[in-house]
VOKOLDREN-308969 format. One line per 10 residues: number of its first residue (from 1); their letters; for each residue x, y, z of N, C-alpha, C. Coordinates in steps of 0.1 Angstrom, whole numbers, plus 5000, padded with zeros to 4 digits. Example, Ala and Ser with C-alpha at 12.3 -4.5 7.8 and 13.67 -1.06 7.14 Angstrom:
1) as) 5132 4943 5078 5123 4955 5078 5132 4967 5078; 5128 4978 5071 5137 4989 5071 5129 5000 5079
END
This chain:
1) xxxxxxxxxx) 7622 8903 8004 7631 8895 8013 7636 8883 8004; 7649 8880 8006 7655 8869 7998 7650 8856 8003; 7653 8846 7995 7649 8832 7999 7657 8828 8011; 7670 8832 8012 7678 8829 8024 7672 8835 8036; 7668 8847 8035 7662 8854 8047 7649 8847 8051; 7640 8844 8041 7627 8838 8044 7628 8825 8051; 7638 8817 8046 7640 8803 8052 7648 8802 8064; 7655 8814 8067 7664 8814 8079 7657 8811 8092; 7646 8817 8093 7639 8816 8106 7624 8817 8104; 7616 8808 8110 7602 8809 8109 7597 8813 8123
11) xxxxxxxxxx) 7594 8825 8125 7589 8830 8138 7575 8826 8140; 7573 8819 8151 7560 8814 8155 7556 8820 8168; 7549 8832 8167 7545 8839 8179 7531 8837 8183; 7529 8833 8195 7516 8831 8200 7509 8845 8203; 7498 8847 8195 7490 8859 8197 7478 8857 8205; 7479 8861 8218 7468 8858 8227 7456 8867 8225; 7458 8879 8219 7447 8888 8217 7440 8884 8205; 7427 8888 8204 7418 8885 8193 7415 8897 8185; 7406 8895 8175 7402 8907 8166 7395 8918 8174; 7387 8914 8184 7380 8925 8192 7391 8933 8200
21) xxxxxxxxxx) 7401 8926 8205 7412 8933 8212 7418 8943 8203; 7421 8939 8190 7427 8948 8181 7418 8960 8178; 7405 8958 8176 7396 8969 8174 7395 8978 8186; 7395 8973 8198 7395 8981 8210 7408 8989 8211; 7419 8983 8207 7432 8990 8207 7431 9002 8198; 7426 9000 8186 7425 9011 8176 7415 9022 8180; 7404 9018 8187 7395 9028 8192 7401 9036 8203; 7409 9030 8212 7416 9037 8222 7426 9046 8217; 7432 9042 8206 7443 9050 8200 7437 9063 8194; 7425 9062 8190 7418 9074 8184 7413 9083 8195
31) xxxxxxxxxx) 7414 9079 8208 7410 9087 8219 7396 9092 8218; 7386 9083 8214 7372 9087 8213 7364 9076 8219; 7352 9080 8222 7342 9070 8227 7339 9060 8216; 7336 9047 8220 7332 9037 8210 7321 9042 8201; 7311 9049 8207 7299 9053 8199 7302 9064 8190; 7314 9071 8191 7318 9082 8183 7329 9079 8173; 7333 9067 8172 7344 9063 8164 7341 9066 8149; 7352 9069 8142 7351 9070 8127 7353 9055 8122; 7342 9049 8120 7342 9034 8118 7350 9031 8105; 7349 9038 8095 7357 9036 8082 7372 9036 8085
41) xxxxxxxxxx) 7376 9047 8093 7390 9048 8096 7395 9037 8104; 7388 9033 8114 7392 9021 8123 7392 9009 8114; 7383 9007 8105 7383 8995 8097 7395 8995 8088; 7399 9006 8082 7411 9007 8074 7423 9004 8082; 7424 9009 8094 7435 9006 8103 7436 8991 8106; 7425 8985 8109 7425 8971 8112 7430 8963 8100; 7426 8966 8088 7430 8959 8076 7445 8961 8074; 7450 8973 8078 7465 8976 8077 7472 8966 8086; 7467 8964 8098 7474 8955 8107 7474 8941 8102; 7463 8937 8096 7463 8924 8090 7473 8922 8079
51) xxxxxxxxxx) 7475 8933 8071 7486 8933 8060 7500 8932 8067; 7502 8938 8078 7515 8937 8085 7517 8923 8089; 7507 8917 8095 7508 8903 8099 7512 8894 8087; 7506 8897 8076 7509 8889 8064 7523 8892 8059; 7527 8904 8059 7540 8908 8055 7551 8901 8063; 7548 8899 8076 7558 8893 8085 7556 8878 8085; 7546 8873 8077 7544 8858 8077 7541 8852 8090; 7534 8860 8099 7530 8855 8112 7517 8847 8111; 7517 8836 8119 7505 8828 8119 7494 8835 8128; 7483 8839 8122 7472 8845 8129 7460 8837 8129
61) xxxxxxxxxx) 7452 8837 8139 7440 8829 8140 7430 8833 8129; 7423 8823 8124 7413 8825 8113 7403 8836 8117; 7400 8838 8130 7390 8847 8134 7394 8862 8130; 7407 8864 8129 7411 8878 8125 7407 8880 8110; 7408 8870 8102 7404 8871 8088 7389 8871 8086; 7382 8864 8095 7367 8864 8095 7363 8878 8098; 7369 8884 8108 7365 8898 8112 7369 8908 8101; 7380 8905 8094 7384 8914 8083 7373 8914 8072; 7367 8902 8069 7357 8901 8059 7344 8909 8064; 7341 8907 8077 7329 8914 8082 7331 8929 8081
71) xxxxxxxxxx) 7343 8934 8085 7346 8948 8084 7345 8954 8070; 7350 8946 8061 7350 8951 8047 7335 8952 8042; 7327 8942 8046 7313 8943 8043 7306 8955 8049; 7309 8958 8062 7303 8970 8068 7308 8982 8061; 7321 8983 8058 7326 8995 8051 7319 8997 8037; 7317 8986 8030 7311 8987 8017 7297 8992 8018; 7290 8988 8029 7276 8992 8031 7275 9007 8035; 7285 9012 8043 7286 9025 8048 7289 9035 8036; 7298 9031 8027 7302 9040 8016 7292 9040 8005; 7283 9031 8005 7273 9031 7994 7262 9042 7996
81) xxxxxxxxxx) 7260 9051 7987 7250 9061 7989 7236 9055 7991; 7228 9061 8000 7215 9055 8003 7207 9053 7991; 7208 9062 7981 7199 9061 7969 7203 9049 7960; 7215 9044 7962 7220 9033 7954 7218 9019 7961; 7213 9019 7973 7211 9007 7980 7199 9000 7974; 7199 8987 7974 7187 8979 7969 7175 8983 7978; 7163 8983 7972 7151 8988 7979 7149 8981 7992; 7152 8968 7993 7149 8960 8005 7159 8963 8016; 7170 8971 8013 7180 8973 8023 7179 8988 8028; 7170 8996 8023 7169 9010 8027 7165 9011 8041
91) xxxxxxxxxx) 7157 9002 8046 7152 9003 8060 7161 8995 8069; 7172 8989 8064 7180 8981 8073 7187 8990 8083; 7189 8985 8095 7196 8993 8105 7210 8996 8102; 7216 9005 8109 7230 9009 8107 7239 8997 8107; 7247 8994 8097 7255 8982 8097 7266 8982 8108; 7268 8994 8114 7278 8994 8125 7273 8990 8139; 7260 8990 8140 7254 8988 8154 7258 8974 8160; 7258 8963 8152 7262 8950 8158 7276 8950 8162; 7285 8956 8154 7299 8957 8158 7301 8965 8170; 7295 8977 8171 7296 8985 8183 7291 8978 8195
101) xxxxxxxxxx) 7280 8971 8194 7275 8963 8205 7285 8953 8210; 7291 8946 8201 7301 8936 8204 7313 8942 8212; 7317 8954 8207 7328 8961 8213 7325 8966 8227; 7313 8971 8229 7309 8976 8242 7309 8964 8252; 7303 8953 8248 7302 8941 8257 7316 8936 8260; 7324 8935 8250 7338 8929 8252 7346 8939 8261; 7344 8952 8259 7352 8962 8267 7348 8960 8282; 7335 8958 8285 7331 8955 8299 7337 8943 8304; 7338 8932 8296 7344 8920 8300 7359 8922 8303; 7366 8929 8294 7380 8931 8296 7383 8939 8309
111) xxxxxxxxxx) 7375 8950 8311 7377 8958 8323 7374 8950 8336; 7364 8941 8335 7361 8933 8347 7373 8924 8350; 7378 8918 8339 7390 8909 8341 7402 8916 8346; 7404 8928 8341 7415 8936 8346 7414 8939 8361; 7402 8943 8365 7399 8946 8379 7402 8934 8388; 7398 8922 8383 7401 8910 8391 7416 8908 8392; 7423 8910 8381 7437 8908 8381 7444 8918 8390; 7440 8930 8391 7446 8940 8400 7444 8936 8414; 7431 8931 8417 7428 8927 8431 7437 8915 8435; 7439 8906 8426 7447 8894 8429 7461 8899 8432
121) xxxxxxxxxx) 7467 8908 8425 7480 8913 8427 7481 8920 8441; 7471 8928 8444 7472 8935 8457 7471 8925 8469; 7463 8914 8467 7462 8904 8477 7475 8896 8478; 7481 8894 8467 7494 8887 8467 7505 8896 8474; 7504 8909 8472 7513 8919 8478 7511 8918 8493; 7498 8919 8498 7495 8919 8512 7500 8906 8519; 7498 8894 8512 7502 8882 8518 7517 8881 8518; 7524 8886 8508 7538 8885 8508 7544 8894 8519; 7538 8905 8521 7543 8914 8532 7542 8908 8546; 7530 8901 8548 7528 8894 8561 7537 8883 8563
131) xxxxxxxxxx) 7540 8875 8553 7548 8863 8554 7563 8866 8552; 7566 8878 8547 7580 8881 8545 7585 8876 8531; 7576 8871 8523 7580 8865 8510 7582 8876 8500; 7588 8872 8489 7591 8882 8478 7578 8887 8471; 7578 8899 8466 7566 8904 8459 7566 8898 8445; 7555 8894 8440 7554 8888 8427 7556 8898 8416; 7554 8911 8419 7555 8922 8409 7556 8935 8416; 7563 8944 8409 7564 8958 8415 7551 8965 8412; 7542 8966 8422 7529 8972 8420 7530 8987 8418; 7542 8994 8422 7543 9008 8420 7548 9011 8406
141) xxxxxxxxxx) 7552 9002 8399 7557 9004 8385 7546 9008 8376; 7548 9018 8368 7537 9022 8358 7539 9016 8345; 7550 9008 8343 7552 9001 8331 7543 8989 8328; 7539 8988 8316 7531 8976 8312 7538 8969 8301; 7536 8956 8299 7542 8949 8289 7535 8952 8275; 7543 8955 8265 7538 8958 8252 7531 8946 8246; 7519 8949 8239 7512 8939 8232 7517 8937 8218; 7513 8927 8211 7517 8925 8197 7513 8937 8189; 7501 8943 8193 7496 8955 8185 7505 8967 8187; 7510 8969 8200 7520 8980 8202 7532 8978 8194
151) xxxxxxxxxx) 7537 8966 8193 7549 8963 8185 7547 8965 8170; 7536 8961 8165 7533 8963 8151 7532 8978 8148; 7526 8985 8158 7524 9000 8156 7538 9006 8155; 7547 9002 8164 7561 9008 8164 7568 9004 8151; 7566 8991 8147 7572 8986 8135 7567 8994 8123; 7554 8998 8122 7549 9006 8111 7555 9019 8110; 7558 9025 8122 7564 9039 8122 7578 9038 8117; 7585 9027 8120 7599 9026 8115 7598 9024 8099; 7589 9017 8094 7588 9015 8080 7585 9028 8073; 7577 9037 8079 7574 9049 8073 7586 9058 8072
161) xxxxxxxxxx) 7596 9056 8081 7608 9065 8080 7618 9060 8070; 7616 9048 8065 7626 9042 8056 7623 9046 8042; 7633 9052 8036 7631 9056 8022 7639 9046 8013; 7631 9039 8005 7637 9029 7996 7640 9035 7982; 7652 9036 7979 7656 9043 7966 7656 9033 7954; 7660 9021 7957 7661 9011 7946 7657 8998 7951; 7644 8994 7948 7639 8981 7952 7647 8969 7946; 7651 8970 7934 7659 8959 7928 7672 8957 7935; 7679 8968 7939 7691 8967 7946 7689 8960 7959; 7678 8964 7966 7675 8958 7979 7673 8943 7977
171) xxxxxxxxxx) 7665 8939 7967 7662 8925 7965 7675 8916 7963; 7684 8921 7955 7696 8913 7951 7708 8915 7960; 7708 8926 7969 7720 8928 7977 7718 8926 7992; 7705 8925 7996 7703 8923 8010 7707 8909 8015; 7715 8908 8025 7719 8895 8030 7716 8893 8045; 7709 8903 8051 7706 8901 8066 7697 8890 8068; 7699 8883 8079 7690 8872 8083 7686 8874 8097; 7675 8867 8101 7670 8868 8115 7680 8864 8125; 7687 8853 8122 7698 8848 8130 7708 8859 8133; 7712 8865 8122 7722 8876 8124 7717 8887 8133
181) xxxxxxxxxx) 7705 8891 8131 7699 8902 8139 7697 8898 8153; 7694 8886 8156 7692 8881 8170 7706 8883 8177; 7717 8879 8170 7730 8880 8176 7733 8895 8179; 7730 8903 8169 7733 8918 8171 7726 8924 8183; 7713 8920 8184 7705 8925 8195 7710 8920 8208; 7713 8907 8209 7718 8902 8222 7732 8908 8225; 7740 8911 8215 7753 8917 8218 7751 8931 8223; 7740 8938 8218 7737 8951 8223 7735 8951 8238; 7728 8941 8243 7725 8940 8257 7736 8937 8266; 7748 8934 8260 7760 8932 8267 7766 8945 8272
191) xxxxxxxxxx) 7761 8956 8265 7767 8969 8267 7757 8978 8274; 7744 8976 8272 7734 8984 8279 7723 8976 8285; 7716 8981 8295 7706 8974 8302 7692 8975 8295; 7690 8986 8288 7678 8987 8280 7680 8996 8268; 7671 8995 8259 7672 9002 8246 7659 9005 8241; 7657 9017 8235 7644 9020 8229 7642 9012 8216; 7630 9008 8214 7627 9000 8202 7632 9006 8189; 7630 9019 8188 7634 9027 8176 7649 9026 8174; 7657 9025 8185 7671 9025 8184 7677 9013 8177; 7669 9002 8178 7673 8990 8172 7674 8991 8157
201) xxxxxxxxxx) 7667 9001 8151 7667 9003 8137 7675 9014 8131; 7684 9020 8140 7692 9031 8136 7702 9025 8125; 7704 9032 8114 7713 9028 8104 7706 9018 8094; 7694 9014 8097 7687 9005 8088 7682 9013 8076; 7684 9009 8064 7680 9017 8052 7670 9010 8043; 7668 8997 8045 7659 8990 8035 7647 8983 8043; 7637 8982 8035 7625 8975 8041 7628 8961 8046; 7635 8953 8038 7638 8940 8042 7646 8939 8055; 7655 8948 8057 7663 8947 8069 7654 8951 8081; 7645 8960 8079 7635 8964 8089 7627 8952 8093
211) xxxxxxxxxx) 7622 8944 8083 7614 8933 8086 7622 8922 8093; 7634 8919 8089 7642 8909 8095 7646 8913 8109; 7649 8926 8112 7652 8930 8125 7639 8929 8134; 7628 8932 8129 7615 8931 8137 7612 8916 8140; 7614 8907 8131 7612 8893 8133 7622 8888 8144; 7634 8893 8144 7644 8889 8154 7639 8894 8168; 7633 8906 8169 7627 8911 8181 7616 8902 8186; 7607 8898 8177 7596 8889 8181 7601 8876 8186; 7611 8870 8179 7616 8857 8183 7622 8858 8197; 7629 8869 8200 7636 8871 8213 7625 8873 8224
221) xxxxxxxxxx) 7614 8879 8221 7603 8881 8230 7597 8867 8233; 7595 8860 8222 7589 8846 8224 7597 8837 8233; 7610 8838 8231 7620 8830 8239 7622 8836 8253; 7616 8848 8256 7617 8855 8269 7631 8860 8271; 7639 8861 8261 7652 8867 8262 7652 8882 8262; 7641 8887 8257 7638 8902 8257 7624 8905 8261; 7623 8916 8269 7609 8920 8273 7607 8934 8268; 7595 8936 8262 7591 8949 8257 7581 8956 8266; 7583 8968 8270 7574 8975 8279 7572 8989 8275; 7562 8995 8281 7559 9010 8278 7554 9016 8291
231) xxxxxxxxxx) 7558 9029 8293 7553 9037 8304 7539 9041 8303; 7535 9044 8290 7521 9049 8288 7516 9042 8275; 7503 9042 8274 7497 9036 8262 7501 9043 8250; 7505 9035 8239 7509 9040 8226 7522 9048 8227; 7529 9047 8239 7542 9054 8240 7554 9046 8234; 7566 9051 8237 7578 9045 8232 7580 9031 8238; 7582 9022 8230 7585 9008 8235 7600 9007 8239; 7602 9002 8251 7615 9000 8256 7618 8985 8257; 7630 8981 8252 7634 8967 8253 7644 8964 8264; 7642 8954 8271 7652 8950 8282 7654 8935 8281
241) xxxx) 7665 8930 8287 7668 8916 8287 7658 8909 8295; 7654 8897 8291 7645 8889 8298 7652 8879 8307; 7644 8869 8310 7649 8858 8319 7652 8845 8312; 7649 8845 8298 7651 8833 8290 7665 8829 8288
END
Protein backbone atom coordinates (compact mmCIF):
# COMPACT_ATOMS: atom_id res chain seq x y z
CA UNK A 1 0.00 0.00 0.00
CA UNK A 2 1.31 3.46 -0.88
CA UNK A 3 2.11 6.15 1.68
CA UNK A 4 -0.91 8.15 0.45
CA UNK A 5 -3.18 5.19 1.06
CA UNK A 6 -1.69 4.42 4.46
CA UNK A 7 -2.03 7.99 5.72
CA UNK A 8 -5.43 8.62 4.13
CA UNK A 9 -7.44 6.99 6.87
CA UNK A 10 -6.63 5.40 10.20
CA UNK A 11 -9.43 2.95 10.92
CA UNK A 12 -9.93 2.55 14.65
CA UNK A 13 -12.32 -0.34 15.11
CA UNK A 14 -13.43 -1.39 18.57
CA UNK A 15 -13.01 -5.16 18.81
CA UNK A 16 -15.25 -6.35 21.61
CA UNK A 17 -14.41 -10.01 21.17
CA UNK A 18 -11.30 -11.44 22.80
CA UNK A 19 -8.83 -14.21 21.94
CA UNK A 20 -11.02 -16.94 23.43
CA UNK A 21 -13.90 -15.71 21.25
CA UNK A 22 -11.67 -16.11 18.20
CA UNK A 23 -10.61 -19.61 19.25
CA UNK A 24 -14.25 -20.65 19.81
CA UNK A 25 -15.12 -19.17 16.43
CA UNK A 26 -12.42 -21.28 14.77
CA UNK A 27 -13.49 -24.43 16.64
CA UNK A 28 -17.11 -23.88 15.57
CA UNK A 29 -15.93 -23.33 12.01
CA UNK A 30 -14.29 -26.77 12.09
CA UNK A 31 -17.67 -28.25 13.14
CA UNK A 32 -16.12 -30.51 15.77
CA UNK A 33 -16.34 -30.85 19.53
CA UNK A 34 -13.82 -28.83 21.52
CA UNK A 35 -12.25 -32.05 22.82
CA UNK A 36 -11.78 -33.34 19.25
CA UNK A 37 -10.25 -30.30 17.60
CA UNK A 38 -7.10 -30.45 15.53
CA UNK A 39 -5.24 -28.13 17.89
CA UNK A 40 -2.34 -27.42 15.54
CA UNK A 41 -4.72 -26.49 12.72
CA UNK A 42 -6.75 -24.16 14.94
CA UNK A 43 -3.55 -22.56 16.26
CA UNK A 44 -2.34 -21.94 12.70
CA UNK A 45 -5.69 -20.37 11.81
CA UNK A 46 -5.56 -18.14 14.89
CA UNK A 47 -2.10 -16.92 13.91
CA UNK A 48 -3.38 -16.23 10.37
CA UNK A 49 -6.10 -13.98 11.80
CA UNK A 50 -3.50 -12.11 13.84
CA UNK A 51 -1.52 -11.55 10.62
CA UNK A 52 -4.65 -10.17 8.95
CA UNK A 53 -5.11 -7.75 11.86
CA UNK A 54 -1.51 -6.62 11.39
CA UNK A 55 -1.90 -6.34 7.61
CA UNK A 56 -4.89 -4.05 8.11
CA UNK A 57 -3.03 -2.08 10.80
CA UNK A 58 -5.94 -2.57 13.20
CA UNK A 59 -5.42 -1.89 16.88
CA UNK A 60 -5.89 -5.15 18.75
CA UNK A 61 -5.72 -5.77 22.46
CA UNK A 62 -2.45 -7.06 23.83
CA UNK A 63 -4.26 -10.16 25.09
CA UNK A 64 -4.53 -11.38 21.48
CA UNK A 65 -0.74 -11.31 21.18
CA UNK A 66 -0.28 -12.95 24.59
CA UNK A 67 -2.56 -15.77 23.47
CA UNK A 68 -0.62 -16.02 20.20
CA UNK A 69 2.59 -16.58 22.19
CA UNK A 70 0.87 -19.21 24.34
CA UNK A 71 -0.45 -21.00 21.26
CA UNK A 72 2.94 -21.02 19.57
CA UNK A 73 4.43 -22.56 22.72
CA UNK A 74 1.71 -25.25 22.78
CA UNK A 75 2.26 -25.97 19.08
CA UNK A 76 6.04 -26.30 19.55
CA UNK A 77 5.50 -28.76 22.41
CA UNK A 78 3.01 -30.83 20.39
CA UNK A 79 5.22 -31.03 17.31
CA UNK A 80 8.28 -32.08 19.27
CA UNK A 81 8.76 -35.89 19.16
CA UNK A 82 8.44 -37.44 22.66
CA UNK A 83 11.94 -38.89 22.46
CA UNK A 84 13.38 -35.42 21.89
CA UNK A 85 11.73 -33.80 24.88
CA UNK A 86 13.88 -33.01 27.93
CA UNK A 87 13.73 -35.82 30.47
CA UNK A 88 11.91 -33.69 33.04
CA UNK A 89 9.16 -32.90 30.55
CA UNK A 90 8.31 -36.45 29.46
CA UNK A 91 5.80 -36.86 32.26
CA UNK A 92 4.27 -33.44 31.72
CA UNK A 93 0.55 -33.44 30.95
CA UNK A 94 -0.79 -32.73 27.47
CA UNK A 95 -0.02 -29.02 26.76
CA UNK A 96 -3.49 -28.65 25.20
CA UNK A 97 -5.41 -29.48 28.36
CA UNK A 98 -5.27 -26.06 30.01
CA UNK A 99 -6.33 -24.35 26.78
CA UNK A 100 -9.23 -26.76 26.24
CA UNK A 101 -10.31 -26.25 29.85
CA UNK A 102 -10.38 -22.48 29.32
CA UNK A 103 -12.40 -22.87 26.12
CA UNK A 104 -14.96 -25.17 27.74
CA UNK A 105 -15.48 -22.80 30.67
CA UNK A 106 -15.67 -19.74 28.42
CA UNK A 107 -18.13 -21.50 26.10
CA UNK A 108 -20.43 -22.18 29.08
CA UNK A 109 -20.19 -18.51 30.08
CA UNK A 110 -21.00 -17.34 26.54
CA UNK A 111 -23.97 -19.68 26.21
CA UNK A 112 -25.36 -18.54 29.57
CA UNK A 113 -24.98 -14.89 28.53
CA UNK A 114 -26.70 -15.60 25.22
CA UNK A 115 -29.61 -17.32 26.98
CA UNK A 116 -30.06 -14.31 29.26
CA UNK A 117 -30.01 -12.01 26.24
CA UNK A 118 -32.68 -14.03 24.43
CA UNK A 119 -34.89 -14.01 27.54
CA UNK A 120 -34.53 -10.24 27.84
CA UNK A 121 -35.58 -9.81 24.20
CA UNK A 122 -38.63 -12.02 24.66
CA UNK A 123 -39.63 -10.11 27.79
CA UNK A 124 -39.23 -6.84 25.90
CA UNK A 125 -41.35 -8.30 23.10
CA UNK A 126 -44.09 -9.29 25.58
CA UNK A 127 -44.04 -5.88 27.28
CA UNK A 128 -44.15 -4.03 23.96
CA UNK A 129 -47.14 -6.04 22.78
CA UNK A 130 -49.04 -5.35 26.02
CA UNK A 131 -48.36 -1.62 25.95
CA UNK A 132 -48.61 -1.22 22.21
CA UNK A 133 -45.03 0.04 22.00
CA UNK A 134 -42.64 -0.76 19.16
CA UNK A 135 -40.64 -3.97 19.18
CA UNK A 136 -36.94 -3.45 19.92
CA UNK A 137 -35.95 -6.12 17.40
CA UNK A 138 -37.52 -8.51 14.93
CA UNK A 139 -37.39 -11.72 16.95
CA UNK A 140 -38.47 -13.78 13.93
CA UNK A 141 -35.48 -12.71 11.88
CA UNK A 142 -32.79 -15.36 11.52
CA UNK A 143 -30.15 -12.80 10.65
CA UNK A 144 -27.33 -12.08 13.05
CA UNK A 145 -24.85 -9.25 12.95
CA UNK A 146 -21.48 -10.30 11.55
CA UNK A 147 -18.53 -10.24 13.93
CA UNK A 148 -15.09 -8.91 13.10
CA UNK A 149 -14.02 -12.55 12.70
CA UNK A 150 -16.74 -13.15 10.09
CA UNK A 151 -15.57 -10.07 8.22
CA UNK A 152 -11.92 -11.11 8.35
CA UNK A 153 -12.91 -14.57 7.10
CA UNK A 154 -14.77 -13.04 4.13
CA UNK A 155 -11.83 -10.69 3.53
CA UNK A 156 -9.40 -13.63 3.41
CA UNK A 157 -11.56 -15.39 0.80
CA UNK A 158 -11.45 -12.30 -1.41
CA UNK A 159 -7.66 -12.14 -1.08
CA UNK A 160 -7.39 -15.78 -2.13
CA UNK A 161 -9.22 -15.00 -5.37
CA UNK A 162 -6.98 -12.09 -6.27
CA UNK A 163 -4.14 -12.97 -8.60
CA UNK A 164 -1.33 -10.44 -8.42
CA UNK A 165 0.73 -10.54 -11.59
CA UNK A 166 3.11 -7.67 -10.95
CA UNK A 167 3.77 -6.53 -7.35
CA UNK A 168 5.96 -3.62 -8.47
CA UNK A 169 3.27 -2.36 -10.81
CA UNK A 170 0.81 -2.54 -7.92
CA UNK A 171 3.11 -0.59 -5.59
CA UNK A 172 3.75 2.27 -7.98
CA UNK A 173 0.42 2.55 -9.79
CA UNK A 174 -2.22 1.98 -7.13
CA UNK A 175 -3.96 5.23 -6.17
CA UNK A 176 -7.09 4.00 -4.37
CA UNK A 177 -7.73 5.48 -0.93
CA UNK A 178 -10.10 4.58 1.89
CA UNK A 179 -11.90 7.90 1.40
CA UNK A 180 -12.48 7.07 -2.28
CA UNK A 181 -13.82 3.61 -1.46
CA UNK A 182 -16.15 4.94 1.24
CA UNK A 183 -17.71 7.24 -1.35
CA UNK A 184 -18.03 4.39 -3.86
CA UNK A 185 -19.75 2.14 -1.30
CA UNK A 186 -22.15 4.88 -0.15
CA UNK A 187 -22.97 5.68 -3.79
CA UNK A 188 -23.76 1.99 -4.31
CA UNK A 189 -26.43 2.15 -1.60
CA UNK A 190 -28.16 4.96 -3.48
CA UNK A 191 -29.07 2.34 -6.09
CA UNK A 192 -29.60 -0.82 -4.01
CA UNK A 193 -30.87 -1.60 -0.51
CA UNK A 194 -28.37 -4.36 0.15
CA UNK A 195 -25.32 -5.93 -1.41
CA UNK A 196 -23.29 -9.06 -0.77
CA UNK A 197 -19.87 -8.46 0.77
CA UNK A 198 -18.16 -10.23 -2.12
CA UNK A 199 -19.85 -7.94 -4.65
CA UNK A 200 -18.04 -4.95 -3.19
CA UNK A 201 -14.82 -6.44 -4.59
CA UNK A 202 -15.98 -7.16 -8.12
CA UNK A 203 -13.45 -5.76 -10.57
CA UNK A 204 -10.78 -5.43 -7.88
CA UNK A 205 -7.51 -6.85 -9.18
CA UNK A 206 -4.81 -6.02 -6.65
CA UNK A 207 -4.15 -6.80 -3.01
CA UNK A 208 -3.83 -3.15 -2.00
CA UNK A 209 -7.23 -2.27 -3.47
CA UNK A 210 -8.77 -5.21 -1.58
CA UNK A 211 -7.23 -3.95 1.66
CA UNK A 212 -8.36 -0.35 1.07
CA UNK A 213 -11.90 -1.49 0.21
CA UNK A 214 -12.09 -3.63 3.33
CA UNK A 215 -10.84 -0.79 5.53
CA UNK A 216 -13.59 1.39 4.01
CA UNK A 217 -16.15 -1.27 4.97
CA UNK A 218 -14.84 -1.41 8.55
CA UNK A 219 -14.96 2.37 8.88
CA UNK A 220 -18.54 2.51 7.59
CA UNK A 221 -19.53 -0.19 10.08
CA UNK A 222 -17.86 1.72 12.90
CA UNK A 223 -19.78 4.85 11.92
CA UNK A 224 -22.99 2.75 11.75
CA UNK A 225 -23.52 3.85 8.16
CA UNK A 226 -23.41 0.20 7.11
CA UNK A 227 -24.55 -2.98 8.87
CA UNK A 228 -23.13 -6.42 8.09
CA UNK A 229 -25.35 -9.46 8.72
CA UNK A 230 -25.54 -13.18 7.97
CA UNK A 231 -28.40 -15.66 7.72
CA UNK A 232 -26.26 -18.52 9.00
CA UNK A 233 -22.93 -18.95 10.74
CA UNK A 234 -19.99 -18.63 8.34
CA UNK A 235 -22.42 -17.81 5.52
CA UNK A 236 -22.36 -14.99 3.00
CA UNK A 237 -22.09 -11.55 4.62
CA UNK A 238 -24.71 -9.06 3.44
CA UNK A 239 -24.21 -5.30 3.70
CA UNK A 240 -27.07 -2.84 4.29
CA UNK A 241 -27.28 0.84 5.00
CA UNK A 242 -27.20 1.65 8.70
CA UNK A 243 -28.66 4.48 10.76
CA UNK A 244 -25.48 6.52 11.08
